[in-house]
C-alpha positions, 0 to 999 in steps of 0.5 A: 498464496502470497498477499501484498495488501494487509495491515498490521500495528504492533501491539507492543507500541501501544504498550509502550505508549498506553496512559501517557505521552509518547513523548511524541506527540501521541498518546494511547488509552486502552480503555477505549482502545483509542490513539490520539495524535496531536492534530487532533485524530483519533483512531480506534485500534481493531484488535484484529490489527493488532492479534498476530497469533490470530491473523496466522490462524485467519492466514492458514484458513485462507491458504495464504501462505505469505502475507505482507503487513504494511502500517495502517497509514491511519495512524502513520503519524502524518500529521507529526512535525520535525523529528518527530514524524521520523521518531514516530516511523522508526518506532512503528518500524522497529516495533514491527521488526521485533513482533515478526522476529524474522519470520518470512511469512510476514514480509514487511512494508515500512512506514515511512515519514513521507513529510520528510524528503531526506528523512523518508529515504533514510528511514527506507534505507534503514527499515531494508538494510538494518531490518530486513523489510521488503519495501515500503508504504506511499500514500497518495498524497503528503498532507493535501500536496500531491506525490509530484510536488512533495519532494519525494526524489530522494525516496523513489532513488532510495526504493530505485537503489535498494531494489524495493517496490513502494506499496501506494496505499490511499489515505485522507481521500480528497473531497472528505466533506462531499463523502460524509455519508455511505461510507463514500470515503472508503467506497469512492474516495480510496480507489480515486485516491489511488488513480489521481496519484498514478496518474500524477507520478505518470505525468511527472515522469517519475517511472521514466526517471526511475526505470527500476523502480516498481511501484504497487498500486493498491485497489488495482490500481483504482480506475486506472484500468478503465480509464487509461485510454481517457488518460491518452487522448487527454494527454494528445487534445489538452495542452499543457500535459506534460506528457503524451501517452501513444496508448492506454498500455504507457501508463498501464505498464509502469505500474504493479496491480494488486487484485482488490476489486470485490468483482470478479468480472471487473478483475477479469478486465483489470487483469486482461487490460493490465496483464497477469504478469503485473497483477498480485493477489491482495486482501486487505485484511483485517478491514471491512472491505477485504476480501472473504475469499482471496484465491477464489475471488482470484480464480473466478476472475481468471475462469471469466477472463480466459486465463486459468493458467495464470492463478499461479502467477497472479497469487505468488509469481507477481509477488516473489518477483517484485519482492524478491522472496526467499523460501516461505516457511508455509508452503 
């Protein structure tokens, strides 16, 4: 199985900045395991996020032959300014590439300094061309600005030219003050963020302007598979909507989707609605919301959907296609 949704932070990067200012306004205190950013955010770095050997062992136990490693957006440095943000992204990407050392079983998604339109495109091009990355990670907003107003056209153009996907992943979710209890920022906030970003990009015409750009949605598109009909209806009946949809498929067919749904019945509905050819296995390892057994989860969903024959497509075929993967060392 190929897992398109997991996260990793290079332990070598922590060693480089431990106990002193990195020169980028970020510090790390090993005793506490805390990464501190200048704007105030303090993020604990769990050991599982930095343990590549442990990740290999876990993947073998789960039947994951290849796993895309993405940055953890909580520590992607979105609150860094100017050249510091670009330098932080470069350090993250360089450190990740150095640790993985060309292992084809760990394709990489780049950290992108999205607050800098030209810098984001340049860093994606560098990560792909010089470091061999398979694509980039795109947050659902840029410090509170929706993606259609964040000056990201150079990034979209670069990804299309390079033929690599952008992985749309939530971060700093909306209405955090209303979701402060019961883990709601993750339970509700993450899928809501993905939904809003995907619909916003569609109405802004991004898939139309960049028809060869592949965008992979985390969390199976959030609620998009369920509300695509509502999106279409609203586009037809409300004034001021930038694009009109003839049918829900107009938006559903613009994206790829991981399988991170946690409920096989819900995933079965989503795969039937989206199509197996646009779904790829995702685990969210190593975080608490990861799926315990991704392969079993997908198999059960496909059986419920009456699509058991699509197991290979969902667990390997779609990822191979959008990531343009060569042979794996572990089959």
